[in-house]
Every structure is written in structure tokens, then in C-alpha cells.
C-alpha positions as CSV (number, residue, x, y, z in Angstrom):
1,X,13.3,-45.0,40.7
2,X,12.4,-42.7,43.7
3,X,10.0,-39.9,43.3
4,X,12.7,-37.3,43.8
5,X,14.8,-38.8,41.1
6,X,11.9,-39.0,38.6
7,X,10.9,-35.4,39.1
8,X,14.5,-34.3,38.9
9,X,14.8,-36.1,35.6
10,X,11.5,-34.5,34.4
11,X,12.7,-31.1,35.5
12,X,15.9,-31.6,33.6
13,X,13.9,-32.0,30.4
14,X,11.7,-29.1,31.3
15,X,14.5,-26.7,32.0
16,X,14.7,-27.2,35.8
17,X,11.3,-25.9,37.0
18,X,11.5,-24.8,40.6
19,X,7.7,-25.4,40.9
20,X,8.1,-29.1,40.1
21,X,10.9,-29.5,42.5
22,X,8.8,-28.0,45.3
23,X,6.0,-30.4,44.3
24,X,8.5,-33.3,44.6
25,X,9.5,-32.3,48.2
26,X,5.8,-31.9,49.2
27,X,4.8,-35.2,47.7
28,X,7.7,-37.2,49.1
29,X,6.0,-37.4,52.5
30,X,3.1,-39.4,51.1
31,X,2.8,-43.1,50.4
32,X,4.2,-45.1,47.5
33,X,0.9,-45.1,45.6
34,X,0.6,-41.4,45.9
35,X,4.1,-41.0,44.7
36,X,3.4,-43.0,41.5
37,X,0.3,-41.0,40.8
38,X,2.1,-37.8,41.2
39,X,5.0,-38.9,39.0
40,X,2.5,-39.6,36.2
41,X,0.8,-36.2,36.7
42,X,4.2,-34.4,36.9
43,X,5.5,-36.0,33.7
44,X,2.3,-35.3,31.9
45,X,2.5,-31.6,33.0
46,X,6.1,-31.4,31.8
47,X,5.2,-32.9,28.4
48,X,2.3,-30.5,28.0
49,X,4.5,-27.5,28.8
50,X,6.8,-28.2,25.9
51,X,6.2,-26.3,22.7
52,X,5.0,-28.4,19.9
53,X,7.4,-28.9,17.0
54,X,4.9,-27.5,14.4
55,X,2.0,-25.0,14.8
56,X,-1.4,-26.5,14.6
57,X,-4.5,-25.2,12.8
58,X,-6.3,-25.1,16.2
59,X,-4.1,-22.1,17.1
60,X,-6.1,-19.8,14.7
61,X,-9.6,-18.8,15.4
62,X,-11.3,-18.6,11.9
63,X,-14.3,-16.9,13.4
64,X,-12.3,-14.1,15.1
65,X,-14.5,-11.5,13.4
66,X,-17.8,-13.4,14.0
67,X,-18.3,-13.6,10.2
68,X,-17.3,-17.2,9.5
69,X,-19.9,-18.5,7.0
70,X,-21.2,-21.3,9.2
71,X,-22.1,-18.8,11.9
72,X,-24.1,-16.6,9.5
73,X,-27.7,-16.6,8.2
74,X,-28.5,-14.2,5.3
75,X,-25.5,-12.1,6.2
76,X,-26.3,-11.9,9.9
77,X,-25.0,-13.8,12.9
78,X,-27.2,-16.8,13.8
79,X,-28.1,-15.5,17.3
80,X,-29.2,-12.2,15.7
81,X,-31.1,-13.8,12.9
82,X,-32.8,-16.1,15.4
83,X,-32.0,-19.2,13.4
84,X,-30.4,-22.3,14.9
85,X,-30.5,-24.2,11.6
86,X,-27.8,-24.6,9.0
87,X,-27.5,-21.5,6.8
88,X,-27.0,-21.5,3.1
89,X,-23.2,-21.8,3.1
90,X,-22.7,-20.6,-0.5
91,X,-24.8,-17.5,-0.1
92,X,-23.0,-16.5,3.1
93,X,-19.5,-17.3,1.9
94,X,-17.3,-14.2,1.3
95,X,-15.6,-14.1,-2.0
96,X,-13.6,-10.8,-1.9
97,X,-10.4,-9.8,-0.2
98,X,-10.1,-6.6,1.8
99,X,-6.8,-4.6,1.6
100,X,-6.7,-2.1,4.5
101,X,-4.0,0.6,4.4
102,X,-3.4,2.0,7.9
103,X,-1.7,5.4,7.8
104,X,-0.2,7.1,10.8
105,X,-0.8,10.8,10.8
106,X,2.1,13.2,10.1
107,X,4.3,15.1,12.5
108,X,2.3,17.7,14.5
109,X,2.8,20.5,17.1
110,X,3.3,18.7,20.4
111,X,3.1,22.0,22.3
112,X,-0.5,22.6,21.4
113,X,-2.8,23.1,24.4
114,X,-5.6,21.1,22.9
115,X,-6.5,19.0,19.8
116,X,-7.3,22.1,17.7
117,X,-3.8,23.5,18.3
118,X,-2.0,20.3,17.6
119,X,-1.8,21.0,13.9
120,X,0.7,19.5,11.5
121,X,4.1,21.1,11.4
122,X,5.6,22.2,8.0
123,X,7.6,18.9,8.0
124,X,4.4,17.0,8.8
125,X,2.7,18.6,5.8
126,X,5.6,17.5,3.6
127,X,5.3,14.0,5.0
128,X,1.6,13.8,4.2
129,X,2.4,15.0,0.6
130,X,4.9,12.2,0.3
131,X,2.4,9.6,1.6
132,X,-0.3,10.8,-0.8
133,X,2.2,10.6,-3.7
134,X,3.1,7.0,-2.6
135,X,-0.5,5.8,-2.4
136,X,-1.3,7.4,-5.8
137,X,1.8,5.8,-7.4
138,X,0.6,2.3,-6.4
139,X,-2.2,2.7,-8.9
140,X,-4.8,1.0,-6.8
141,X,-8.5,1.7,-7.0
142,X,-9.3,3.0,-3.5
143,X,-12.8,2.7,-2.2
144,X,-12.8,5.1,0.8
145,X,-10.4,7.2,2.9
146,X,-11.5,7.1,6.5
147,X,-9.8,9.2,9.1
148,X,-9.8,9.9,12.8
149,X,-11.6,13.1,13.8
150,X,-8.5,14.5,15.6
151,X,-7.0,17.5,13.9
152,X,-3.6,15.9,13.0
153,X,-5.3,12.9,11.4
154,X,-7.9,15.1,9.6
155,X,-5.2,17.4,8.1
156,X,-3.1,14.4,7.0
157,X,-6.1,12.8,5.3
158,X,-7.0,16.0,3.5
159,X,-3.5,16.4,2.1
160,X,-3.5,12.7,1.0
161,X,-6.9,13.1,-0.6
162,X,-5.5,15.6,-3.1
163,X,-3.6,12.8,-4.7
164,X,-6.6,10.4,-4.8
165,X,-9.4,12.3,-6.6
166,X,-12.8,10.8,-6.4
167,X,-12.1,8.8,-3.2
168,X,-14.7,9.8,-0.6
169,X,-13.6,11.0,2.8
170,X,-15.2,9.9,6.0
171,X,-14.4,11.0,9.6
172,X,-14.8,8.7,12.6
173,X,-14.5,9.5,16.4
174,X,-13.8,5.8,17.2
175,X,-10.4,6.1,15.6
176,X,-9.2,8.9,17.9
177,X,-5.9,8.3,19.7
178,X,-5.9,6.7,23.2
179,X,-4.7,3.9,25.5
180,X,-6.0,0.7,24.1
181,X,-4.8,-1.8,26.7
182,X,-2.2,-1.8,29.4
183,X,1.1,-2.8,27.8
184,X,3.2,-5.7,28.8
185,X,6.0,-5.2,29.8
186,X,5.1,-1.8,31.3
187,X,7.1,1.3,30.4
188,X,8.1,4.1,32.9
189,X,7.7,7.0,30.5
190,X,4.0,6.5,29.7
191,X,1.5,5.5,32.5
192,X,-2.1,6.6,31.8
193,X,-4.7,6.2,34.6
194,X,-6.5,2.9,34.7
195,X,-9.8,4.7,33.8
196,X,-8.2,5.8,30.5
197,X,-7.5,2.2,29.5
198,X,-11.1,1.4,30.5
199,X,-12.6,4.1,28.3
200,X,-10.2,4.3,25.4
201,X,-9.8,0.5,25.2
202,X,-13.6,0.0,24.7
203,X,-13.7,2.7,22.0
204,X,-10.6,1.4,20.1
205,X,-11.9,-2.2,20.3
206,X,-15.2,-0.9,18.8
207,X,-13.2,0.7,16.0
208,X,-11.4,-2.6,15.4
209,X,-14.7,-4.5,15.1
210,X,-16.1,-1.9,12.8
211,X,-13.3,-1.7,10.3
212,X,-11.1,-4.9,10.6
213,X,-13.1,-7.9,9.4
214,X,-13.4,-10.0,6.3
215,X,-15.6,-8.8,3.4
216,X,-19.3,-9.2,3.5
217,X,-20.7,-12.0,1.3
218,X,-22.4,-9.4,-0.9
219,X,-19.1,-7.8,-1.7
220,X,-18.2,-9.0,-5.2
221,X,-14.8,-7.4,-5.8
222,X,-11.7,-6.9,-3.8
223,X,-11.6,-3.6,-1.9
224,X,-8.8,-1.2,-1.1
225,X,-9.4,1.1,1.9
226,X,-7.3,3.7,3.6
227,X,-7.6,4.5,7.3
228,X,-5.6,7.5,8.6
229,X,-5.3,7.4,12.4
230,X,-2.8,7.1,15.2
231,X,0.2,4.9,16.3
232,X,-1.5,3.3,19.3
233,X,-4.6,2.5,17.3
234,X,-2.7,1.0,14.4
235,X,-0.5,-1.1,16.7
236,X,-3.4,-2.5,18.6
237,X,-5.3,-3.3,15.3
238,X,-2.3,-5.2,14.1
239,X,-2.0,-7.3,17.2
240,X,-5.7,-8.0,17.3
241,X,-5.9,-8.9,13.6
242,X,-3.0,-11.3,13.7
243,X,-4.3,-12.8,17.0
244,X,-1.1,-11.8,18.8
245,X,-1.4,-10.8,22.5
246,X,-2.8,-7.3,22.3
247,X,-0.7,-6.3,25.3
248,X,2.3,-6.3,23.1
249,X,1.2,-3.3,21.0
250,X,3.7,-0.9,22.5
251,X,6.7,-2.9,21.4
252,X,6.2,-1.7,17.8
253,X,7.3,1.7,16.5
254,X,5.8,3.6,13.6
255,X,7.1,6.6,11.8
256,X,4.8,9.6,11.0
257,X,3.1,9.2,7.6
258,X,4.0,5.5,7.5
259,X,1.9,2.8,5.7
260,X,0.8,-0.5,7.4
261,X,-1.0,-3.0,5.1
262,X,-3.4,-5.6,6.3
263,X,-4.9,-8.2,4.0
264,X,-8.0,-10.1,5.1
265,X,-8.9,-13.1,2.9
266,X,-12.5,-14.5,2.5
267,X,-11.4,-17.5,4.6
268,X,-10.7,-15.2,7.6
269,X,-6.9,-15.4,7.1
270,X,-5.1,-12.2,7.9
271,X,-1.7,-11.2,6.5
272,X,0.5,-8.2,7.3
273,X,2.1,-7.0,4.1
274,X,4.0,-4.2,5.7
275,X,4.4,-2.5,9.1
276,X,5.2,1.2,9.3
277,X,6.6,1.4,5.7
278,X,8.2,4.8,5.2
279,X,10.9,3.9,2.8
280,X,9.4,6.2,0.2
281,X,10.5,9.2,2.4
282,X,14.0,10.7,2.3
283,X,15.8,10.0,5.6
284,X,15.8,13.6,6.6
285,X,11.9,13.6,6.5
286,X,11.5,10.7,9.0
287,X,10.1,11.3,12.5
288,X,8.2,9.4,15.1
289,X,6.7,12.1,17.2
């Protein structure tokens, strides 16, 4: 079989790659031995390009949060602890599951000049009431309610907290809205400056590392935590936690006051229980702005 025919056959299996055809033309001017070597390499490349029938365990990084037990010594990473030996695996093994409830803030005044003027609208306050009622109705023992320091998130959290007496409130600047990473594919209606991605991206990634991780080994019971923040932050968190390409964050839409649930198991497995759940709100109360 000639080199051209072999590559054409290979390209047929691979979907007709133009790149391989170009490689065939270029290689056809070389000797027989060179052709045979290139045939083997081309067929190997075609085979490697095909998706495997079943996903493999190697596709998941169990140490994505740098807290995998084998990499820890007395609750600290090996490189920080200064110990290259084997840690006590049982002592460093997490045993609790973390349930993280990510709430998008309610509708706010888009015409406000600055953050302080971008307060919740009357409808936004109703949405926050409904979200608070929903969280209370679940009957869970919440450990903490953390919120972005931006006005709309703070107001949303304060309204929700009325329905969760005894749950402490915490504010965090890292959770403020921003541009986490340049989206792929790009969109025409939203194009921040490159510097904004650079600054916001580092901050939002720092927020992810602070809040989205498996439980510490010293945590004995499952925890339920609420984080009230912003759509961009939540969408980025979801992509990162599930080990999806983070550049895809803008392909998801979240209603105001919606609930997104992440479950992080002691093993490092992450599950998405719900994304942007707002079914507890009447249709006439739903907004995305």
C-alpha cells in the first residue's frame, strides 16, 4: 500500500484530517523507509486522537485541592511541614463531607453609580426572602453564612440570615464580582480589559482555594455552609471544582437568588447536586440581572 493510500485510509477513520493529508503530501517525496516510519507515526497519532470508549480514573486529579492525605503531614502539606517521609495516613485522612451552598445575590439597581448605590430592588428583596425560606425549609444545620462584601450580596445575606437564626455571618472581599478568566468562546457584549482578568482572576482563584476544598482531617461531622456571592464567581467555582475547563464558565446562566449545591467528599470527589435552582420561586419573581 502506498503512503498516500495508507494516510487516506487513516484519515478516513479519523474524520478526514486535513493536517494528516498535508503530512502525507510532504512525506511522499522521501524514501520508502521514511514512508514506512511516517505511516506508523501517522496511524499512532490517529489512534491517540480517538476518544476512549470509557473514561479512566486518570482523568481525575484527586489532589486538586492539595489536601490528598498522602501529601499531608499533621494537617499540613509536606513541603510546608518540611517532611519528605510518609505521613500517618489515618490521622491525615478526612472523614467528613462538606456541603457548600452557593447563592447568587438577588436583583439589584443596575443604574447605581457605584457599589453603595447598587442596592436590592423591591423584587430583589422578595427574592432574598424566598431564598431564605427555602434554605430554612430544608432543615439543615448550617455552620456559617459567608457573603461577598459588595452591597447587593451583603443585603441578600442579611435577609437570608433572618430565617437562619444562630448561623454566624462573615464578609469576604475575595468573593466580590469580577472577571475570573477570559471566556471561550468569547462574547461580543462583554469584553473587560485584559488587566481586569489578571487582577480579578487571581482574587477569585484565591477565593476558590480558600472555600472550595475537602474537609480538614480534624473535622468530625459533615458541614453545611452557605456562600452568597455573584454569578461569575459561582460559575467559575463550579467549573474549577468539577475539573471542567474554567474558560467555559460564561456558558452557564444563573437566576437571582438561585441555589447551587456542591458536595465535596473526603476522598476528594466533587458532585454538583444542583445548578442555579430557583424552582422554589414563582415564575413572575424570576430574573437574571
